[in-house]
N, C-alpha and C positions, 0 to 999 in steps of 0.2 A: 468239280464243279465248269461246264460249261461259260466261265467267262473272261469272255475275249482281251488280250491287251495286259498287259506286265504292272499297268495300276489301276486302280478302281477314280471313280469321281466321287469330288472330297462332298458336295453337294445330298450325298445320298442320307440319309436319320442315320445309320449305323458309321458310316465314314465322319460325317461333321462334329455326330457329337464324339466319339475317342478322341478326335485329335481335340474339338475346342474346347470336351469334355470335363478331356482326364489329363491334361499339360494343361499349368499354369501360364507357364512360359507361352504358350502357342494365345491363349485369350485371352492375355495384357498383352498380349503384342496384337492382336485385332482391334483388338477396344481402345487402344491409345493412336492407334493407326487411322481406323475411324469415325473416331465419337468427338464433337468440338470441343475436347475437354481444354481447363488452359492452361498456359504454356506451367504454370506450380500446381498444375492441377494432375499432373498423366501419374495412372495408378502403377501404383511400384510392388503393391502381392498383393494376392485376390487367395477366397478363401467359399469353394466350393459351400453353397445352401443345399438345398430341396431346390429340385427342377419341379415337385409336387405344387402347384396353388391350392386347397383349398377355399372351392365357396364358402360362402356363408350358411348357404342354407345346403344340409344334409347330404339332403335329395334329391342333389345334383353332380351328374360326373364331373372330376376331377379334371381341372385343366391343367397339361402339361404344357413343358415351354420346352426347349432342345436345350439348353446351359442358363445354367443364372449360380452371380457370384458374389460376390464382398469386398471391394477393397478394406486397406486397415485403418478408412476415415471412415465407414458404418454407410458407404454407399453401395445403390444398391444395383447391379446390372443382367440383363434378360437379354438376349443372340436368341432369336429364330429364323430358320433360313427355312421358306415356306416354297417348297417347286409348285403348288398347287391355288390358281389365285383366286382367291371370292369376294363379294364383298360383302360378305359378316368376319374378311377376314382383320379389317383395322377396330372392328367394334373390339372381337378377343386379344386383339392387342390392348389397349388404354385401358381394360379391361385386370387384365393380369399385367399391365404395372400402375393400375390403383391396390387392386387386394396387395402388389410389395411392397407398396405404401401402408396398406395397416392393418399387416404379417406385423410390423417396427415394432407397434408399440401394445402392442401383445393387450393383458389381462391390469398393467401398469396402468395403460394410457397415460405416460408419462412423451408430450407432445414433445417437447424435448429433443428429446434421443431422433426424430424423425432427420433421418437424409435425403439425398437426393435419388430417385430410379433412374438408370437409363435403361431404356428398350430400343435395343439396334435388329434392326430386319430385312435379313436380304431375300432381294424376292426373285425367282427364276421363270417369272411370268410378264406376260404383258397387262393389261387391268391397271393399275394403279392412278396413275395417271398417265392420260391418252395425249393429255394436247401443251404437254411441253416433252422438249426431246432429251433433258438436267433429267439428272440419272438419281440425285441422292437427291432426296429433302430431311429437312428441318424441322420439327416442329419443336412449339414451348409457350406453354401459356405467357401470355403476352396480352398486357391494358389497349384496349380498343383505339382509341382513343391519344397512347403519350404508347408504340408500338418499341420505342427506348425501357421501356420496363416493363421489367418479366417476372414471372414465380421461375423459379428452379429448382420446384418441388420436383418437377418431371419434363422427362426429353426424350423424343420419339422423330428413333433414325429409322426413314426408309429409302434403302437402295435397291435400285433397278439391276438387278447385272445384265443387263440385256442394252441396256443400253449403255453402257461402261465403255470408254474409251481411254485408252494409257493415258493418250495427248489432254481428260478432260483437267486431270487432279496430276500432272507430272513434275508437281511441284512436291507434293506429300512420298515421295520416295518405298516407304514401308506401308504408305495408304494403294498406290500401284501394284504393288509386289501378291498384297496378301486378295484383288481383286483380284486380277492375273492368274492367282493360285487361282480360284472360285468360277474364272470364265475359259478358263485356256486347257483344263485339266482333265483330262478323264480316259473311258475306258480306250478311247483310240488315240492319247497320246503315244509317239512313240519315242520325239527327244522332245528333253524339258527343255524349257529353253531358260539359256545360261545363269543372267539377274537369279533364274528359282532358284540353282543350285551355290551360287554364292551370299546367298547371304542363309545367316542360320535357322532365323526359322522357317520360313518357309521351306529349303534341304531340310529338316528337320519331322514336317509336313509332308513329305513327300514321300520319306521312308517310310510312314501310315502307312499311304494310302501302297504301296506293293501288295498285289495282290495273293504275295507269295507270301503274305504273312496271318492272314484268317481261313481260319478254318469251312468246310465244305460247309457247317452245317452254318458259319457267317456270310461266306456267300449266297448260301441254299435264299438268309433273308433278305440277301441286296438285292438279287437279285426277284424277289420278290415286289419288293418296293418298288422299283423303278417298273413291275407288268403291272401293278396297283395303284401306281400316278398315269403311266401314258392308255391303262383302261380307261379313271376320271376323265379325262381329257379326252380320249373318245366321243364318249358316252358326255358329254357335255358340249361338243361340238357338231353332235348328234343332235341333240339338243338343238339347238344354237340354229343346227339349216332346218330343225321343223316349225323349229318358230317364224324361219323368215320364211320361207314357204306357207305355211302356212297366213302368214302375212300381208304376203304377198294372192295369195286366194282367194281371201277376205277383201283386201282393193282392188280386187280388178271384178270381183262378184255387188261391192260396195259403186264402184266404179260403171259398172254397168246398169243397173238399178238408176241409181242420177241422171247418168243417160239416160236411158228411157223413160224418166219421170219428165224430166230436162226436152227431151226429143216434143216428146207427147203433151207440153207446156206451149209451147213452141207454133206446134203446128195447131193446135188449139187456136190461140192465137193470129196465125193467118192463114185461118179457115173464118174465122169470125170477123177476118179486116176482108177479108174477100167476101163472104157471103155480105158485111154490111155495101161491102164495093157496089157488088152486084143487088142488094134493093131498090139502093137510089136512082142507077141509071134504073133499075125498070119502072119505080118512079116518074122520074123525069123522060121515057119511052111514054106510059101513059098523059103525063101533063099535055108533052107536045100534040098528042091526037085529039085533044081538048082543045088544039087551038093557042094554050094559052104557052106565051113571048121568053123567049131564052133567058132575060133577062130578069122576068119576075120565077121563072126554075132555078134557077143557079141562086137564088137567093133563098128559096124554099129549099136545098135537095142537099146543098153544101160542095158540089159538083161545079167546075167550070164553065165558059159561055165552051170556048175546044171545049170541053170533054162532053159536054151534052149538044153542041153541032155533030162533036163526033161518031155519035149514036147512029 
């Protein structure tokens, strides 16, 4: 199977799920590095749970997340890699987070057993927040009047990979290493940064990405994944370009129509003004022929004495 380079891209569906969905130490390292956990609340162990979040309505299609796991405290963690941005993604994230809470209760409805749900979403495309250069977005349920008061049942994190710069969080070494791994490693990688090879977790992840470890069938699926991503991006860009062109065309047409209407209105106004002026002049000339004084004509015609004398 013709896949260039020694390594595969870790952001593909196949590789991402293999690294973080089958290696507990690696997903635990990623979560501890990127989640805003308290100092005494680090994840010490995890167990994978079904990544299938079944909706209440059985007629609807199941929602599948990339990785879902639970730690020894019962806290739930959802990890998603999103290579295509769309406005419905945030709503899907919130829905899946809510389902992860509901699934904890079951039929017993013992709400005392509910544990927080953390949703970590890695975005590999622009669109989430175009108004800021910040790449890390941390959402929690907050009291509107007192922001220091929060409900810790849901924590949703969005990480925009395209905005990430290592200097942004230099004080968090492991977070920098994982984000460098996700942003710098691809099929074009020749020499792996020494920092990634010196760390046990990222070095192990690099070994998992070696192309030689994959079967022809896996590589075929890998290529199809990126083909689908690129095709959908092209369709979206084409639709955006078409929409922009149609918008400009409509704007020009509306502008021309408005211009014509304004031009006609202005012409009519000027014509009426000119017509009224010519009518007053004609009346003044007739009154002069009758021997009426210039002063009296000015009083009734609306013309000045100078205008009447110039007739």
